[in-house]
C-alpha positions, -999 to +999 in steps of 0.1 A: +000+000+000+014+034-010+016+064+012-012+081-008-035+051-002-027+052+035-035+089+036-068+083+018-077+054+041-068+074+072-090+104+062-119+081+053-118+062+086-116+094+106-145+109+087-166+078+092-159+077+130-167+115+132-200+110+114-210+082+137-201+101+168-217+134+157-246+116+140-244+139+111-224+141+078-219+178+081-195+182+110-161+200+110-139+169+113-157+149+085-157+178+061-120+185+068-111+148+062-132+145+030-116+176+015-081+162+020-092+128+010-104+143-023-072+162-028-051+131-023-074+110-046-075+134-075-038+142-073-031+106-083-059+102-108-057+133-130-029+149-151-040+184-142-025+181-107+011+173-098+017+139-082+025+147-046+059+138-031+060+114-001+071+142+021+041+163+011+017+134+017+033+128+051+027+164+062-009+161+050-014+130+071+003+147+101-019+178+096-051+157+095-040+138+126-032+170+145-066+185+135-083+153+147-065+154+181-074+191+185-111+183+176-111+154+202-096+176+229-121+203+221-149+178+225-135+164+257-128+197+274-159+213+259-141+245+250-164+272+238-156+308+227-184+333+235-184+370+232-210+384+256-243+367+264-268+355+238-296+375+253-278+408+245-267+397+210-296+379+194-316+411+187-288+429+171-284+430+134-250+434+118-251+454+086-220+452+065-204+484+052-212+477+015-194+508+002-162+497+019-166+461+007-173+472-028-142+495-028-120+467-015-134+441-039-130+465-069-094+471-060-087+434-058-106+428-090-085+454-109-053+440-094-060+405-107-072+419-140-038+436-144-021+402-137-044+385-162-035+410-189+002+406-182-002+368-184-021+370-217+003+394-233+032+371-224+015+337-230-012+345-255-037+320-242-065+318-216-063+280-213-058+272-176-036+242-182-013+262-205-013+292-181-003+268-153+026+254-173+036+289-185+037+304-150+060+275-139+084+281-167+113+305-168+097+324-197+074+344-175+089+369-150+073+399-132+094+427-119+075+443-089+087+468-064+086+463-026+056+486-022+036+466-047+046+433-029+035+448+004+001+459-009-004+424-024+006+406+008-011+428+033-042+440+014-050+421-018-045+385-007-063+387+028-093+405+013-095+382-017-095+353+007-122+368+029-146+380+002-160+346-008-171+340+028-185+375+031-203+371-002-218+337+008-231+351+041-246+381+023-264+358-001-282+339+027-285+364+055-277+398+041-292+421+014-280+400-015-261+429-028-258+423-066-229+445-071-209+429-043-217+394-057-209+404-093-175+420-084-166+391-061-173+366-089-153+387-114-124+390-090-124+352-085-125+347-122-096+370-129-077+355-101-083+320-114-073+329-149-042+348-139-029+322-115-045+290-128-058+284-093-094+274-087-093+275-049-112+308-048-143+293-065-139+262-044-140+281-012-170+301-024-190+269-032-180+254+002-192+285+021-225+285+001-233+248+006 
């Protein structure tokens, strides 16, 4: 049995035990294990993902094991994080600052659109597989200054990571702001096309479902 198969079996067993203990399929431990089980499975059954090295697989198994231990300790010790009493919070309605969110989302969208234009001008294709190969090659280089790197690291990436969750919450519990949803989807599309990374849309679907 290979290390990948051991990792898949480990994730599957932990997920089944968690479902039986929690009596529901949708629980943090099962979802976490199923996600990593899918990553390991598809990494060995598709040419669009790199075959993981044994060291990488080992760290994934260690990470799943550490998360499992943390989940068990949390259940045993019954640790809960609360901010104030429920009686004082349940009647309050949190209204997002849509103008600020729209501004931040627009800045991120334009940032990734610029990257997409640079990739297209250098590579001449919007094919994700070709873009992925092109970005890994030595033919594509971007010269950026320290200020731009700082803005990307401290502003663009954190907001781009948080926007799918904010958008999903707004769809179900907020005002369903169409401009915010549209700009977020466009931002994720530009990010996916410029980096050949689908994780943004994957996170959005996970948050929604």
